[in-house]
C-alpha positions in Angstrom: -75.8 30.3 10.8 -76.7 33.3 12.8 -74.2 33.3 15.7 -73.6 36.8 17.0 -70.0 37.7 17.6 -69.5 38.7 21.2 -67.2 41.6 21.8 -65.6 43.4 24.7 -63.4 46.4 25.1 -60.4 44.5 23.8 -62.4 43.1 20.8 -62.5 39.5 22.0 -64.1 37.5 24.8 -61.9 35.3 27.0 -62.8 31.6 26.8 -64.5 30.1 29.8 -65.1 26.4 30.2 -68.9 26.6 30.0 -69.0 28.5 26.7 -69.2 26.5 23.5 -71.0 27.0 20.3 -72.6 24.5 18.0 -73.3 24.4 14.3 -74.2 21.8 11.8 -71.7 20.5 9.2 -73.8 22.1 6.5 -73.7 25.5 8.2 -70.0 25.2 8.6 -69.5 24.3 5.0 -71.5 27.3 3.8 -69.7 29.7 6.2 -66.4 28.0 6.8 -64.2 31.1 6.9 -66.7 32.9 9.1 -66.6 30.0 11.6 -62.8 30.0 11.6 -62.7 33.7 12.1 -65.2 33.5 15.0 -63.3 30.8 16.8 -60.0 32.6 16.3 -61.2 36.0 17.5 -63.4 34.9 20.4 -61.5 31.8 21.6 -64.8 30.0 22.1 -64.7 26.4 20.7 -67.2 25.4 18.0 -68.7 21.9 18.0 -69.8 20.8 14.5 -72.7 18.3 14.5 -73.5 15.7 11.8 -77.0 14.2 11.9 -77.6 15.8 15.3 -74.5 14.2 17.0 -71.3 16.0 17.9 -68.8 15.2 15.1 -65.8 17.5 15.5 -64.6 20.4 17.7 -62.8 23.4 16.3 -60.6 25.2 18.8 -58.1 28.1 18.6 -54.4 27.3 18.3 -52.4 27.9 21.5 -49.0 29.4 21.3 -46.3 27.1 22.6 -42.9 28.4 23.5 -40.3 27.5 20.9 -37.7 26.2 23.3 -38.8 23.7 25.9 -35.3 23.5 27.5 -35.5 25.3 30.8 -39.2 26.1 30.7 -39.8 24.7 34.2 -36.7 26.3 35.8 -38.9 28.4 38.2 -41.1 25.4 39.1 -38.8 22.5 39.7 -35.8 22.2 42.0 -33.2 19.5 41.9 -32.2 18.4 45.4 -29.1 16.2 45.9 -26.7 14.6 43.5 -28.5 13.5 40.3 -25.4 11.5 39.1 -25.3 9.3 42.2 -27.2 6.0 42.0 -30.4 5.7 44.0 -29.3 2.4 45.6 -26.0 1.1 46.8 -24.7 -2.3 45.5 -25.8 -4.0 48.7 -29.3 -2.6 48.5 -29.6 -3.6 44.9 -28.5 -7.2 45.7 -31.1 -7.4 48.4 -33.8 -6.2 46.1 -32.7 -8.3 43.1 -32.2 -11.5 45.1 -34.4 -11.6 48.2 -33.5 -14.0 50.9 -35.5 -17.2 51.0 -37.3 -17.8 54.2 -36.2 -21.1 55.9 -38.9 -22.6 58.1 
């Protein structure tokens, strides 16, 4: 597998959606740690093929914040009273038991 490692001033290339590398399963088996290192350092996914068809995609792990509580505090805004029911009892009765139309 002769895939050149692209580099930039920071030592890695940012991933773009149109970049993707391919290798056969045999090439990956023979150079497994080199493939892992390349995907990790460049961020470019690697598609492994088996008998000429895409078989598996190796991608770099993305860091997820440890605490999800409050992660959207700058995005979402709660308006109104969240403890109050959406419908009053009369509205609920009308929805639950609609009037029958008498002709």
